[in-house]
mmCIF file as gemmi writes it, N, C-alpha and C atoms, coordinates in Angstrom:
data_model
loop_
_atom_site.group_PDB
_atom_site.id
_atom_site.type_symbol
_atom_site.label_atom_id
_atom_site.label_alt_id
_atom_site.label_comp_id
_atom_site.label_asym_id
_atom_site.label_entity_id
_atom_site.label_seq_id
_atom_site.pdbx_PDB_ins_code
_atom_site.Cartn_x
_atom_site.Cartn_y
_atom_site.Cartn_z
_atom_site.occupancy
_atom_site.B_iso_or_equiv
_atom_site.pdbx_formal_charge
_atom_site.auth_seq_id
_atom_site.auth_asym_id
_atom_site.pdbx_PDB_model_num
ATOM 1 N N . UNK Axp A 1 ? 0.855 -1.179 0 1 0 ? 1 A 1
ATOM 2 C CA . UNK Axp A 1 ? 0 0 0 1 0 ? 1 A 1
ATOM 3 C C . UNK Axp A 1 ? 0.896 1.235 0 1 0 ? 1 A 1
ATOM 4 N N . UNK Axp A 2 ? 0.582 2.172 -0.856 1 0 ? 2 A 1
ATOM 5 C CA . UNK Axp A 2 ? 1.397 3.37 -0.992 1 0 ? 2 A 1
ATOM 6 C C . UNK Axp A 2 ? 0.773 4.522 -0.213 1 0 ? 2 A 1
ATOM 7 N N . UNK Axp A 3 ? 1.531 5.591 -0.135 1 0 ? 3 A 1
ATOM 8 C CA . UNK Axp A 3 ? 1.053 6.784 0.55 1 0 ? 3 A 1
ATOM 9 C C . UNK Axp A 3 ? -0.182 7.344 -0.146 1 0 ? 3 A 1
ATOM 10 N N . UNK Axp A 4 ? -0.178 7.355 -1.459 1 0 ? 4 A 1
ATOM 11 C CA . UNK Axp A 4 ? -1.308 7.885 -2.211 1 0 ? 4 A 1
ATOM 12 C C . UNK Axp A 4 ? -2.578 7.073 -1.97 1 0 ? 4 A 1
ATOM 13 N N . UNK Axp A 5 ? -2.454 5.753 -1.915 1 0 ? 5 A 1
ATOM 14 C CA . UNK Axp A 5 ? -3.627 4.91 -1.66 1 0 ? 5 A 1
ATOM 15 C C . UNK Axp A 5 ? -4.226 5.179 -0.283 1 0 ? 5 A 1
ATOM 16 N N . UNK Axp A 6 ? -3.369 5.307 0.714 1 0 ? 6 A 1
ATOM 17 C CA . UNK Axp A 6 ? -3.855 5.568 2.067 1 0 ? 6 A 1
ATOM 18 C C . UNK Axp A 6 ? -4.525 6.934 2.16 1 0 ? 6 A 1
ATOM 19 N N . UNK Axp A 7 ? -3.919 7.934 1.538 1 0 ? 7 A 1
ATOM 20 C CA . UNK Axp A 7 ? -4.505 9.269 1.578 1 0 ? 7 A 1
ATOM 21 C C . UNK Axp A 7 ? -5.807 9.341 0.795 1 0 ? 7 A 1
ATOM 22 N N . UNK Axp A 8 ? -5.897 8.608 -0.297 1 0 ? 8 A 1
ATOM 23 C CA . UNK Axp A 8 ? -7.123 8.568 -1.074 1 0 ? 8 A 1
ATOM 24 C C . UNK Axp A 8 ? -8.251 7.898 -0.285 1 0 ? 8 A 1
ATOM 25 N N . UNK Axp A 9 ? -7.945 6.806 0.395 1 0 ? 9 A 1
ATOM 26 C CA . UNK Axp A 9 ? -8.943 6.148 1.229 1 0 ? 9 A 1
ATOM 27 C C . UNK Axp A 9 ? -9.393 7.061 2.367 1 0 ? 9 A 1
ATOM 28 N N . UNK Axp A 10 ? -8.465 7.769 2.971 1 0 ? 10 A 1
ATOM 29 C CA . UNK Axp A 10 ? -8.806 8.695 4.04 1 0 ? 10 A 1
ATOM 30 C C . UNK Axp A 10 ? -9.679 9.834 3.519 1 0 ? 10 A 1
ATOM 31 N N . UNK Axp A 11 ? -9.368 10.333 2.329 1 0 ? 11 A 1
ATOM 32 C CA . UNK Axp A 11 ? -10.164 11.397 1.723 1 0 ? 11 A 1
ATOM 33 C C . UNK Axp A 11 ? -11.585 10.915 1.428 1 0 ? 11 A 1
ATOM 34 N N . UNK Axp A 12 ? -11.711 9.701 0.936 1 0 ? 12 A 1
ATOM 35 C CA . UNK Axp A 12 ? -13.04 9.145 0.655 1 0 ? 12 A 1
ATOM 36 C C . UNK Axp A 12 ? -13.84 8.976 1.94 1 0 ? 12 A 1
ATOM 37 N N . UNK Axp A 13 ? -13.199 8.478 2.993 1 0 ? 13 A 1
ATOM 38 C CA . UNK Axp A 13 ? -13.891 8.34 4.277 1 0 ? 13 A 1
ATOM 39 C C . UNK Axp A 13 ? -14.33 9.689 4.828 1 0 ? 13 A 1
ATOM 40 N N . UNK Axp A 14 ? -13.458 10.682 4.706 1 0 ? 14 A 1
ATOM 41 C CA . UNK Axp A 14 ? -13.813 12.016 5.184 1 0 ? 14 A 1
ATOM 42 C C . UNK Axp A 14 ? -14.977 12.584 4.376 1 0 ? 14 A 1
ATOM 43 N N . UNK Axp A 15 ? -14.987 12.359 3.075 1 0 ? 15 A 1
ATOM 44 C CA . UNK Axp A 15 ? -16.095 12.811 2.234 1 0 ? 15 A 1
ATOM 45 C C . UNK Axp A 15 ? -17.405 12.139 2.6 1 0 ? 15 A 1
ATOM 46 N N . UNK Axp A 16 ? -17.353 10.831 2.893 1 0 ? 16 A 1
ATOM 47 C CA . UNK Axp A 16 ? -18.561 10.129 3.327 1 0 ? 16 A 1
ATOM 48 C C . UNK Axp A 16 ? -19.063 10.711 4.642 1 0 ? 16 A 1
ATOM 49 N N . UNK Axp A 17 ? -18.151 11.034 5.533 1 0 ? 17 A 1
ATOM 50 C CA . UNK Axp A 17 ? -18.543 11.641 6.809 1 0 ? 17 A 1
ATOM 51 C C . UNK Axp A 17 ? -19.184 13.01 6.628 1 0 ? 17 A 1
ATOM 52 N N . UNK Axp A 18 ? -18.606 13.84 5.763 1 0 ? 18 A 1
ATOM 53 C CA . UNK Axp A 18 ? -19.185 15.16 5.489 1 0 ? 18 A 1
ATOM 54 C C . UNK Axp A 18 ? -20.569 15.025 4.871 1 0 ? 18 A 1
ATOM 55 N N . UNK Axp A 19 ? -20.698 14.107 3.902 1 0 ? 19 A 1
ATOM 56 C CA . UNK Axp A 19 ? -21.988 13.891 3.259 1 0 ? 19 A 1
ATOM 57 C C . UNK Axp A 19 ? -23.029 13.432 4.272 1 0 ? 19 A 1
ATOM 58 N N . UNK Axp A 20 ? -22.654 12.508 5.132 1 0 ? 20 A 1
ATOM 59 C CA . UNK Axp A 20 ? -23.588 12.028 6.156 1 0 ? 20 A 1
ATOM 60 C C . UNK Axp A 20 ? -23.96 13.107 7.151 1 0 ? 20 A 1
ATOM 61 N N . UNK Axp A 21 ? -23.014 13.954 7.496 1 0 ? 21 A 1
ATOM 62 C CA . UNK Axp A 21 ? -23.298 15.019 8.453 1 0 ? 21 A 1
ATOM 63 C C . UNK Axp A 21 ? -24.238 16.061 7.868 1 0 ? 21 A 1
ATOM 64 N N . UNK Axp A 22 ? -24.056 16.389 6.615 1 0 ? 22 A 1
ATOM 65 C CA . UNK Axp A 22 ? -24.893 17.406 5.987 1 0 ? 22 A 1
ATOM 66 C C . UNK Axp A 22 ? -26.248 16.867 5.554 1 0 ? 22 A 1
ATOM 67 N N . UNK Axp A 23 ? -26.342 15.585 5.29 1 0 ? 23 A 1
ATOM 68 C CA . UNK Axp A 23 ? -27.556 15.012 4.719 1 0 ? 23 A 1
ATOM 69 C C . UNK Axp A 23 ? -28.527 14.475 5.769 1 0 ? 23 A 1
ATOM 70 N N . UNK Axp A 24 ? -28.043 14.003 6.884 1 0 ? 24 A 1
ATOM 71 C CA . UNK Axp A 24 ? -28.887 13.346 7.876 1 0 ? 24 A 1
ATOM 72 C C . UNK Axp A 24 ? -29.511 14.347 8.839 1 0 ? 24 A 1
ATOM 73 N N . UNK Axp A 25 ? -30.668 14.009 9.356 1 0 ? 25 A 1
ATOM 74 C CA . UNK Axp A 25 ? -31.355 14.803 10.37 1 0 ? 25 A 1
ATOM 75 C C . UNK Axp A 25 ? -31.474 14.055 11.681 1 0 ? 25 A 1
ATOM 76 N N . UNK Axp A 26 ? -31.048 12.809 11.717 1 0 ? 26 A 1
ATOM 77 C CA . UNK Axp A 26 ? -31.117 11.998 12.927 1 0 ? 26 A 1
ATOM 78 C C . UNK Axp A 26 ? -29.809 12.179 13.686 1 0 ? 26 A 1
ATOM 79 N N . UNK Axp A 27 ? -29.89 12.444 14.987 1 0 ? 27 A 1
ATOM 80 C CA . UNK Axp A 27 ? -28.682 12.778 15.75 1 0 ? 27 A 1
ATOM 81 C C . UNK Axp A 27 ? -27.684 11.637 15.827 1 0 ? 27 A 1
ATOM 82 N N . UNK Axp A 28 ? -28.157 10.416 15.962 1 0 ? 28 A 1
ATOM 83 C CA . UNK Axp A 28 ? -27.226 9.292 16.065 1 0 ? 28 A 1
ATOM 84 C C . UNK Axp A 28 ? -26.472 9.106 14.751 1 0 ? 28 A 1
ATOM 85 N N . UNK Axp A 29 ? -27.162 9.259 13.623 1 0 ? 29 A 1
ATOM 86 C CA . UNK Axp A 29 ? -26.495 9.162 12.325 1 0 ? 29 A 1
ATOM 87 C C . UNK Axp A 29 ? -25.475 10.286 12.152 1 0 ? 29 A 1
ATOM 88 N N . UNK Axp A 30 ? -25.777 11.466 12.679 1 0 ? 30 A 1
ATOM 89 C CA . UNK Axp A 30 ? -24.825 12.568 12.603 1 0 ? 30 A 1
ATOM 90 C C . UNK Axp A 30 ? -23.59 12.291 13.466 1 0 ? 30 A 1
ATOM 91 N N . UNK Axp A 31 ? -23.777 11.674 14.624 1 0 ? 31 A 1
ATOM 92 C CA . UNK Axp A 31 ? -22.64 11.32 15.472 1 0 ? 31 A 1
ATOM 93 C C . UNK Axp A 31 ? -21.769 10.267 14.806 1 0 ? 31 A 1
ATOM 94 N N . UNK Axp A 32 ? -22.387 9.323 14.116 1 0 ? 32 A 1
ATOM 95 C CA . UNK Axp A 32 ? -21.617 8.313 13.398 1 0 ? 32 A 1
ATOM 96 C C . UNK Axp A 32 ? -20.824 8.963 12.267 1 0 ? 32 A 1
ATOM 97 N N . UNK Axp A 33 ? -21.412 9.947 11.599 1 0 ? 33 A 1
ATOM 98 C CA . UNK Axp A 33 ? -20.698 10.657 10.53 1 0 ? 33 A 1
ATOM 99 C C . UNK Axp A 33 ? -19.495 11.411 11.081 1 0 ? 33 A 1
ATOM 100 N N . UNK Axp A 34 ? -19.653 12.029 12.224 1 0 ? 34 A 1
ATOM 101 C CA . UNK Axp A 34 ? -18.524 12.718 12.857 1 0 ? 34 A 1
ATOM 102 C C . UNK Axp A 34 ? -17.437 11.719 13.227 1 0 ? 34 A 1
ATOM 103 N N . UNK Axp A 35 ? -17.834 10.551 13.699 1 0 ? 35 A 1
ATOM 104 C CA . UNK Axp A 35 ? -16.863 9.518 14.043 1 0 ? 35 A 1
ATOM 105 C C . UNK Axp A 35 ? -16.101 9.038 12.809 1 0 ? 35 A 1
ATOM 106 N N . UNK Axp A 36 ? -16.785 8.915 11.676 1 0 ? 36 A 1
ATOM 107 C CA . UNK Axp A 36 ? -16.113 8.524 10.431 1 0 ? 36 A 1
ATOM 108 C C . UNK Axp A 36 ? -15.099 9.587 10.024 1 0 ? 36 A 1
ATOM 109 N N . UNK Axp A 37 ? -15.455 10.854 10.175 1 0 ? 37 A 1
ATOM 110 C CA . UNK Axp A 37 ? -14.526 11.929 9.833 1 0 ? 37 A 1
ATOM 111 C C . UNK Axp A 37 ? -13.291 11.904 10.736 1 0 ? 37 A 1
ATOM 112 N N . UNK Axp A 38 ? -13.476 11.674 12.016 1 0 ? 38 A 1
ATOM 113 C CA . UNK Axp A 38 ? -12.344 11.619 12.934 1 0 ? 38 A 1
ATOM 114 C C . UNK Axp A 38 ? -11.462 10.402 12.668 1 0 ? 38 A 1
ATOM 115 N N . UNK Axp A 39 ? -12.067 9.299 12.278 1 0 ? 39 A 1
ATOM 116 C CA . UNK Axp A 39 ? -11.272 8.126 11.926 1 0 ? 39 A 1
ATOM 117 C C . UNK Axp A 39 ? -10.468 8.358 10.653 1 0 ? 39 A 1
ATOM 118 N N . UNK Axp A 40 ? -11.01 9.128 9.725 1 0 ? 40 A 1
ATOM 119 C CA . UNK Axp A 40 ? -10.249 9.476 8.525 1 0 ? 40 A 1
ATOM 120 C C . UNK Axp A 40 ? -9.044 10.341 8.889 1 0 ? 40 A 1
ATOM 121 N N . UNK Axp A 41 ? -9.235 11.273 9.809 1 0 ? 41 A 1
ATOM 122 C CA . UNK Axp A 41 ? -8.101 12.094 10.255 1 0 ? 41 A 1
ATOM 123 C C . UNK Axp A 41 ? -7.063 11.237 10.977 1 0 ? 41 A 1
ATOM 124 N N . UNK Axp A 42 ? -7.513 10.303 11.8 1 0 ? 42 A 1
ATOM 125 C CA . UNK Axp A 42 ? -6.579 9.395 12.475 1 0 ? 42 A 1
ATOM 126 C C . UNK Axp A 42 ? -5.812 8.544 11.475 1 0 ? 42 A 1
ATOM 127 N N . UNK Axp A 43 ? -6.492 8.15 10.424 1 0 ? 43 A 1
ATOM 128 C CA . UNK Axp A 43 ? -5.819 7.365 9.391 1 0 ? 43 A 1
ATOM 129 C C . UNK Axp A 43 ? -4.711 8.187 8.719 1 0 ? 43 A 1
ATOM 130 N N . UNK Axp A 44 ? -4.952 9.484 8.543 1 0 ? 44 A 1
ATOM 131 C CA . UNK Axp A 44 ? -3.911 10.359 8 1 0 ? 44 A 1
ATOM 132 C C . UNK Axp A 44 ? -2.708 10.426 8.934 1 0 ? 44 A 1
ATOM 133 N N . UNK Axp A 45 ? -2.957 10.574 10.225 1 0 ? 45 A 1
ATOM 134 C CA . UNK Axp A 45 ? -1.85 10.646 11.188 1 0 ? 45 A 1
ATOM 135 C C . UNK Axp A 45 ? -1.015 9.369 11.158 1 0 ? 45 A 1
ATOM 136 N N . UNK Axp A 46 ? -1.679 8.228 11.154 1 0 ? 46 A 1
ATOM 137 C CA . UNK Axp A 46 ? -0.957 6.959 11.144 1 0 ? 46 A 1
ATOM 138 C C . UNK Axp A 46 ? -0.217 6.76 9.827 1 0 ? 46 A 1
ATOM 139 N N . UNK Axp A 47 ? -0.835 7.173 8.725 1 0 ? 47 A 1
ATOM 140 C CA . UNK Axp A 47 ? -0.195 7.032 7.416 1 0 ? 47 A 1
ATOM 141 C C . UNK Axp A 47 ? 1.086 7.858 7.338 1 0 ? 47 A 1
ATOM 142 N N . UNK Axp A 48 ? 1.001 9.114 7.764 1 0 ? 48 A 1
ATOM 143 C CA . UNK Axp A 48 ? 2.198 9.957 7.713 1 0 ? 48 A 1
ATOM 144 C C . UNK Axp A 48 ? 3.252 9.488 8.711 1 0 ? 48 A 1
ATOM 145 N N . UNK Axp A 49 ? 2.832 8.935 9.835 1 0 ? 49 A 1
ATOM 146 C CA . UNK Axp A 49 ? 3.808 8.398 10.782 1 0 ? 49 A 1
ATOM 147 C C . UNK Axp A 49 ? 4.496 7.163 10.205 1 0 ? 49 A 1
ATOM 148 N N . UNK Axp A 50 ? 3.745 6.349 9.483 1 0 ? 50 A 1
ATOM 149 C CA . UNK Axp A 50 ? 4.312 5.137 8.898 1 0 ? 50 A 1
ATOM 150 C C . UNK Axp A 50 ? 5.285 5.453 7.762 1 0 ? 50 A 1
ATOM 151 N N . UNK Axp A 51 ? 4.937 6.413 6.921 1 0 ? 51 A 1
ATOM 152 C CA . UNK Axp A 51 ? 5.752 6.709 5.75 1 0 ? 51 A 1
ATOM 153 C C . UNK Axp A 51 ? 6.834 7.756 6.011 1 0 ? 51 A 1
ATOM 154 N N . UNK Axp A 52 ? 6.888 8.349 7.174 1 0 ? 52 A 1
ATOM 155 C CA . UNK Axp A 52 ? 7.947 9.324 7.448 1 0 ? 52 A 1
ATOM 156 C C . UNK Axp A 52 ? 9.217 8.594 7.869 1 0 ? 52 A 1
ATOM 157 N N . UNK Axp A 53 ? 10.327 9.162 7.479 1 0 ? 53 A 1
ATOM 158 C CA . UNK Axp A 53 ? 11.619 8.545 7.788 1 0 ? 53 A 1
ATOM 159 C C . UNK Axp A 53 ? 12.108 8.942 9.179 1 0 ? 53 A 1
ATOM 160 N N . UNK Axp A 54 ? 11.474 9.966 9.743 1 0 ? 54 A 1
ATOM 161 C CA . UNK Axp A 54 ? 11.917 10.462 11.043 1 0 ? 54 A 1
ATOM 162 C C . UNK Axp A 54 ? 11.203 9.697 12.16 1 0 ? 54 A 1
ATOM 163 N N . UNK Axp A 55 ? 10.864 10.383 13.208 1 0 ? 55 A 1
ATOM 164 C CA . UNK Axp A 55 ? 10.227 9.785 14.374 1 0 ? 55 A 1
ATOM 165 C C . UNK Axp A 55 ? 8.809 9.325 14.021 1 0 ? 55 A 1
ATOM 166 N N . UNK Axp A 56 ? 8.555 8.047 14.087 1 0 ? 56 A 1
ATOM 167 C CA . UNK Axp A 56 ? 7.244 7.52 13.7 1 0 ? 56 A 1
ATOM 168 C C . UNK Axp A 56 ? 6.28 7.425 14.869 1 0 ? 56 A 1
ATOM 169 N N . UNK Axp A 57 ? 6.726 7.754 16.06 1 0 ? 57 A 1
ATOM 170 C CA . UNK Axp A 57 ? 5.828 7.645 17.213 1 0 ? 57 A 1
ATOM 171 C C . UNK Axp A 57 ? 4.96 8.892 17.398 1 0 ? 57 A 1
ATOM 172 N N . UNK Axp A 58 ? 5.292 9.986 16.735 1 0 ? 58 A 1
ATOM 173 C CA . UNK Axp A 58 ? 4.525 11.22 16.915 1 0 ? 58 A 1
ATOM 174 C C . UNK Axp A 58 ? 3.102 11.069 16.399 1 0 ? 58 A 1
ATOM 175 N N . UNK Axp A 59 ? 2.932 10.427 15.26 1 0 ? 59 A 1
ATOM 176 C CA . UNK Axp A 59 ? 1.59 10.215 14.714 1 0 ? 59 A 1
ATOM 177 C C . UNK Axp A 59 ? 0.762 9.309 15.588 1 0 ? 59 A 1
ATOM 178 N N . UNK Axp A 60 ? 1.375 8.281 16.158 1 0 ? 60 A 1
ATOM 179 C CA . UNK Axp A 60 ? 0.653 7.352 17.021 1 0 ? 60 A 1
ATOM 180 C C . UNK Axp A 60 ? 0.236 8.019 18.324 1 0 ? 60 A 1
ATOM 181 N N . UNK Axp A 61 ? 1.102 8.851 18.874 1 0 ? 61 A 1
ATOM 182 C CA . UNK Axp A 61 ? 0.766 9.549 20.116 1 0 ? 61 A 1
ATOM 183 C C . UNK Axp A 61 ? -0.371 10.533 19.882 1 0 ? 61 A 1
ATOM 184 N N . UNK Axp A 62 ? -0.316 11.261 18.789 1 0 ? 62 A 1
ATOM 185 C CA . UNK Axp A 62 ? -1.385 12.2 18.474 1 0 ? 62 A 1
ATOM 186 C C . UNK Axp A 62 ? -2.681 11.455 18.184 1 0 ? 62 A 1
ATOM 187 N N . UNK Axp A 63 ? -2.585 10.287 17.581 1 0 ? 63 A 1
ATOM 188 C CA . UNK Axp A 63 ? -3.745 9.462 17.316 1 0 ? 63 A 1
ATOM 189 C C . UNK Axp A 63 ? -4.42 9.035 18.625 1 0 ? 63 A 1
ATOM 190 N N . UNK Axp A 64 ? -3.65 8.641 19.608 1 0 ? 64 A 1
ATOM 191 C CA . UNK Axp A 64 ? -4.214 8.262 20.905 1 0 ? 64 A 1
ATOM 192 C C . UNK Axp A 64 ? -4.881 9.459 21.589 1 0 ? 64 A 1
ATOM 193 N N . UNK Axp A 65 ? -4.299 10.625 21.443 1 0 ? 65 A 1
ATOM 194 C CA . UNK Axp A 65 ? -4.897 11.834 22.004 1 0 ? 65 A 1
ATOM 195 C C . UNK Axp A 65 ? -6.253 12.119 21.344 1 0 ? 65 A 1
ATOM 196 N N . UNK Axp A 66 ? -6.329 11.979 20.024 1 0 ? 66 A 1
ATOM 197 C CA . UNK Axp A 66 ? -7.589 12.217 19.308 1 0 ? 66 A 1
ATOM 198 C C . UNK Axp A 66 ? -8.636 11.199 19.717 1 0 ? 66 A 1
ATOM 199 N N . UNK Axp A 67 ? -8.245 9.951 19.905 1 0 ? 67 A 1
ATOM 200 C CA . UNK Axp A 67 ? -9.194 8.92 20.334 1 0 ? 67 A 1
ATOM 201 C C . UNK Axp A 67 ? -9.735 9.235 21.722 1 0 ? 67 A 1
ATOM 202 N N . UNK Axp A 68 ? -8.904 9.708 22.626 1 0 ? 68 A 1
ATOM 203 C CA . UNK Axp A 68 ? -9.366 10.055 23.973 1 0 ? 68 A 1
ATOM 204 C C . UNK Axp A 68 ? -10.336 11.235 23.945 1 0 ? 68 A 1
ATOM 205 N N . UNK Axp A 69 ? -10.021 12.251 23.164 1 0 ? 69 A 1
ATOM 206 C CA . UNK Axp A 69 ? -10.915 13.404 23.046 1 0 ? 69 A 1
ATOM 207 C C . UNK Axp A 69 ? -12.227 13.002 22.385 1 0 ? 69 A 1
ATOM 208 N N . UNK Axp A 70 ? -12.166 12.112 21.403 1 0 ? 70 A 1
ATOM 209 C CA . UNK Axp A 70 ? -13.373 11.642 20.73 1 0 ? 70 A 1
ATOM 210 C C . UNK Axp A 70 ? -14.264 10.86 21.682 1 0 ? 70 A 1
ATOM 211 N N . UNK Axp A 71 ? -13.673 10.054 22.542 1 0 ? 71 A 1
ATOM 212 C CA . UNK Axp A 71 ? -14.474 9.305 23.51 1 0 ? 71 A 1
ATOM 213 C C . UNK Axp A 71 ? -15.21 10.244 24.459 1 0 ? 71 A 1
ATOM 214 N N . UNK Axp A 72 ? -14.545 11.297 24.913 1 0 ? 72 A 1
ATOM 215 C CA . UNK Axp A 72 ? -15.2 12.285 25.779 1 0 ? 72 A 1
ATOM 216 C C . UNK Axp A 72 ? -16.301 13.02 25.028 1 0 ? 72 A 1
ATOM 217 N N . UNK Axp A 73 ? -16.038 13.377 23.795 1 0 ? 73 A 1
ATOM 218 C CA . UNK Axp A 73 ? -17.038 14.087 22.995 1 0 ? 73 A 1
ATOM 219 C C . UNK Axp A 73 ? -18.268 13.224 22.756 1 0 ? 73 A 1
ATOM 220 N N . UNK Axp A 74 ? -18.072 11.957 22.465 1 0 ? 74 A 1
ATOM 221 C CA . UNK Axp A 74 ? -19.204 11.062 22.22 1 0 ? 74 A 1
ATOM 222 C C . UNK Axp A 74 ? -20.011 10.825 23.492 1 0 ? 74 A 1
ATOM 223 N N . UNK Axp A 75 ? -19.358 10.776 24.637 1 0 ? 75 A 1
ATOM 224 C CA . UNK Axp A 75 ? -20.094 10.601 25.889 1 0 ? 75 A 1
ATOM 225 C C . UNK Axp A 75 ? -21.001 11.8 26.148 1 0 ? 75 A 1
ATOM 226 N N . UNK Axp A 76 ? -20.498 12.994 25.923 1 0 ? 76 A 1
ATOM 227 C CA . UNK Axp A 76 ? -21.311 14.197 26.112 1 0 ? 76 A 1
ATOM 228 C C . UNK Axp A 76 ? -22.431 14.265 25.081 1 0 ? 76 A 1
ATOM 229 N N . UNK Axp A 77 ? -22.121 13.934 23.838 1 0 ? 77 A 1
ATOM 230 C CA . UNK Axp A 77 ? -23.139 13.975 22.782 1 0 ? 77 A 1
ATOM 231 C C . UNK Axp A 77 ? -24.238 12.953 23.03 1 0 ? 77 A 1
ATOM 232 N N . UNK Axp A 78 ? -23.885 11.767 23.483 1 0 ? 78 A 1
ATOM 233 C CA . UNK Axp A 78 ? -24.905 10.766 23.767 1 0 ? 78 A 1
ATOM 234 C C . UNK Axp A 78 ? -25.747 11.155 24.979 1 0 ? 78 A 1
ATOM 235 N N . UNK Axp A 79 ? -25.166 11.859 25.931 1 0 ? 79 A 1
ATOM 236 C CA . UNK Axp A 79 ? -25.962 12.367 27.052 1 0 ? 79 A 1
ATOM 237 C C . UNK Axp A 79 ? -26.987 13.389 26.566 1 0 ? 79 A 1
ATOM 238 N N . UNK Axp A 80 ? -26.591 14.23 25.628 1 0 ? 80 A 1
ATOM 239 C CA . UNK Axp A 80 ? -27.531 15.194 25.038 1 0 ? 80 A 1
ATOM 240 C C . UNK Axp A 80 ? -28.622 14.471 24.271 1 0 ? 80 A 1
ATOM 241 N N . UNK Axp A 81 ? -28.254 13.42 23.537 1 0 ? 81 A 1
ATOM 242 C CA . UNK Axp A 81 ? -29.244 12.654 22.778 1 0 ? 81 A 1
ATOM 243 C C . UNK Axp A 81 ? -30.258 12.001 23.717 1 0 ? 81 A 1
ATOM 244 N N . UNK Axp A 82 ? -29.788 11.414 24.798 1 0 ? 82 A 1
ATOM 245 C CA . UNK Axp A 82 ? -30.701 10.776 25.759 1 0 ? 82 A 1
ATOM 246 C C . UNK Axp A 82 ? -31.614 11.811 26.391 1 0 ? 82 A 1
ATOM 247 N N . UNK Axp A 83 ? -31.071 12.969 26.753 1 0 ? 83 A 1
ATOM 248 C CA . UNK Axp A 83 ? -31.884 14.039 27.325 1 0 ? 83 A 1
ATOM 249 C C . UNK Axp A 83 ? -32.943 14.524 26.344 1 0 ? 83 A 1
ATOM 250 N N . UNK Axp A 84 ? -32.547 14.652 25.096 1 0 ? 84 A 1
ATOM 251 C CA . UNK Axp A 84 ? -33.502 15.105 24.085 1 0 ? 84 A 1
ATOM 252 C C . UNK Axp A 84 ? -34.601 14.073 23.863 1 0 ? 84 A 1
ATOM 253 N N . UNK Axp A 85 ? -34.235 12.809 23.834 1 0 ? 85 A 1
ATOM 254 C CA . UNK Axp A 85 ? -35.241 11.781 23.603 1 0 ? 85 A 1
ATOM 255 C C . UNK Axp A 85 ? -36.211 11.679 24.784 1 0 ? 85 A 1
ATOM 256 N N . UNK Axp A 86 ? -35.724 11.864 25.997 1 0 ? 86 A 1
ATOM 257 C CA . UNK Axp A 86 ? -36.609 11.801 27.164 1 0 ? 86 A 1
ATOM 258 C C . UNK Axp A 86 ? -37.615 12.947 27.178 1 0 ? 86 A 1
ATOM 259 N N . UNK Axp A 87 ? -37.202 14.097 26.691 1 0 ? 87 A 1
ATOM 260 C CA . UNK Axp A 87 ? -38.112 15.253 26.712 1 0 ? 87 A 1
ATOM 261 C C . UNK Axp A 87 ? -39.049 15.299 25.52 1 0 ? 87 A 1
ATOM 262 N N . UNK Axp A 88 ? -38.566 14.985 24.33 1 0 ? 88 A 1
ATOM 263 C CA . UNK Axp A 88 ? -39.352 15.189 23.112 1 0 ? 88 A 1
ATOM 264 C C . UNK Axp A 88 ? -39.772 13.901 22.412 1 0 ? 88 A 1
ATOM 265 N N . UNK Axp A 89 ? -39.232 12.759 22.817 1 0 ? 89 A 1
ATOM 266 C CA . UNK Axp A 89 ? -39.513 11.469 22.183 1 0 ? 89 A 1
ATOM 267 C C . UNK Axp A 89 ? -39.231 11.498 20.688 1 0 ? 89 A 1
ATOM 268 N N . UNK Axp A 90 ? -38.192 12.226 20.319 1 0 ? 90 A 1
ATOM 269 C CA . UNK Axp A 90 ? -37.768 12.324 18.932 1 0 ? 90 A 1
ATOM 270 C C . UNK Axp A 90 ? -36.284 12.649 18.903 1 0 ? 90 A 1
ATOM 271 N N . UNK Axp A 91 ? -35.603 12.209 17.851 1 0 ? 91 A 1
ATOM 272 C CA . UNK Axp A 91 ? -34.185 12.514 17.692 1 0 ? 91 A 1
ATOM 273 C C . UNK Axp A 91 ? -33.937 13.36 16.454 1 0 ? 91 A 1
ATOM 274 N N . UNK Axp A 92 ? -34.928 14.13 16.047 1 0 ? 92 A 1
ATOM 275 C CA . UNK Axp A 92 ? -34.795 15.013 14.897 1 0 ? 92 A 1
ATOM 276 C C . UNK Axp A 92 ? -34.005 16.25 15.304 1 0 ? 92 A 1
ATOM 277 N N . UNK Axp A 93 ? -33.098 16.682 14.441 1 0 ? 93 A 1
ATOM 278 C CA . UNK Axp A 93 ? -32.245 17.825 14.745 1 0 ? 93 A 1
ATOM 279 C C . UNK Axp A 93 ? -33.063 19.107 14.89 1 0 ? 93 A 1
ATOM 280 N N . UNK Axp A 94 ? -34.125 19.225 14.144 1 0 ? 94 A 1
ATOM 281 C CA . UNK Axp A 94 ? -34.957 20.423 14.226 1 0 ? 94 A 1
ATOM 282 C C . UNK Axp A 94 ? -35.63 20.56 15.582 1 0 ? 94 A 1
ATOM 283 N N . UNK Axp A 95 ? -35.812 19.462 16.295 1 0 ? 95 A 1
ATOM 284 C CA . UNK Axp A 95 ? -36.381 19.502 17.638 1 0 ? 95 A 1
ATOM 285 C C . UNK Axp A 95 ? -35.368 19.974 18.681 1 0 ? 95 A 1
ATOM 286 N N . UNK Axp A 96 ? -34.104 20.01 18.331 1 0 ? 96 A 1
ATOM 287 C CA . UNK Axp A 96 ? -33.058 20.402 19.273 1 0 ? 96 A 1
ATOM 288 C C . UNK Axp A 96 ? -33.223 21.848 19.714 1 0 ? 96 A 1
ATOM 289 N N . UNK Axp A 97 ? -33.785 22.69 18.889 1 0 ? 97 A 1
ATOM 290 C CA . UNK Axp A 97 ? -33.987 24.095 19.251 1 0 ? 97 A 1
ATOM 291 C C . UNK Axp A 97 ? -34.928 24.238 20.436 1 0 ? 97 A 1
ATOM 292 N N . UNK Axp A 98 ? -35.84 23.296 20.599 1 0 ? 98 A 1
ATOM 293 C CA . UNK Axp A 98 ? -36.839 23.405 21.662 1 0 ? 98 A 1
ATOM 294 C C . UNK Axp A 98 ? -36.312 22.872 23 1 0 ? 98 A 1
ATOM 295 N N . UNK Axp A 99 ? -35.084 22.418 23.092 1 0 ? 99 A 1
ATOM 296 C CA . UNK Axp A 99 ? -34.548 21.915 24.345 1 0 ? 99 A 1
ATOM 297 C C . UNK Axp A 99 ? -34.313 23.024 25.371 1 0 ? 99 A 1
ATOM 298 N N . UNK Axp A 100 ? -34.082 24.232 24.938 1 0 ? 100 A 1
ATOM 299 C CA . UNK Axp A 100 ? -33.8 25.299 25.878 1 0 ? 100 A 1
ATOM 300 C C . UNK Axp A 100 ? -35.032 25.807 26.6 1 0 ? 100 A 1
ATOM 301 N N . UNK Axp A 101 ? -36.198 25.372 26.207 1 0 ? 101 A 1
ATOM 302 C CA . UNK Axp A 101 ? -37.446 25.82 26.842 1 0 ? 101 A 1
ATOM 303 C C . UNK Axp A 101 ? -37.672 25.142 28.16 1 0 ? 101 A 1
């Protein structure tokens, strides 16, 4: 596998994530799209760490940092989703505006 192949796959995954984020109205599907985008970015970090001739541990360390931040973000987002579903019995994004009432 070459650098170009890895970057092309990462670009395609990121595009799928953007498309899913812009196209979906369901919160869980939007969270999955964000996760796909973050995994594409992680794939870039690992790819550049693998193909660089210098220190290859920098990409892996940054990748672990992104995974930890993503886990915290998903926990908070899922708490918001559960709160929204308990109040409105719907997971439509347009209903999110009414949560502040």
